[in-house]
N, C-alpha and C positions, 0 to 999 in steps of 0.2 A: 509546372509542377502541380500535381493534384493534391489537394488538401484532404486528409483523411476525415471521414465523417465520424462524429462523436456519437457513438451508439451506446445506450445503456447496456450494461453487461448483466447476465443473470447470476454472476458471482456476487456474494455479499461481502462486507467488510470482515465479517467473522471468518469466512472461508479464506480470505486473503491473509488475514493475521495468522490463521492456523498454518497456511503454507510458509510464511516467513519463519514461525516457530519451529517448523520441522527442518528448516535449512540452518537453524541455529542462531537466528536473530533474536535479540531481546526485545520484548514489547514494553515500552516504558509506561509507567503509571498513567491512568486516564486524565489526571489533572495537568499533564504536560501537553496534551493536545488541545486545539481550540474547538470548543463545542463537540461535535461528533467525530472530529479528526483524532487519529491516534498516531503516535510516532513509534517506528521500529528502528533498532539500532544494530548495526553489524559489529559484533565484538572483535573482529580481526582488525578492522581499520577505523572503528569508531564513526563510520558513515551513518547518518540518520536519514530516514525516509518517511515522509508523511503519507498516511493512508486515510483517505477521506471516506465517508459513509456511502455516498452515492458514487460507485465505481463505473467507469466507462471503459469499454474495450480497448481504446487507445491507451489509456493509463496502465492497464494490465500489461500491454505490450512493452511499455517503457519500463515497468517493474522487471520483466523477464530479461531486459537487456542488462 
């Protein structure tokens, strides 16, 4: 099994949060994240996802799943 290389992405946390917002996810208040991390919440099933400040391409792939 080949381990994926964790390559920094050219996408910013701001762009990722904007994409989640367009899909209908709620962005929780900044005080609920740790440091620069933010939490987004799916209103349909209450699933929460942490979005960190430094985003890597492999992390974006897992967001898309």
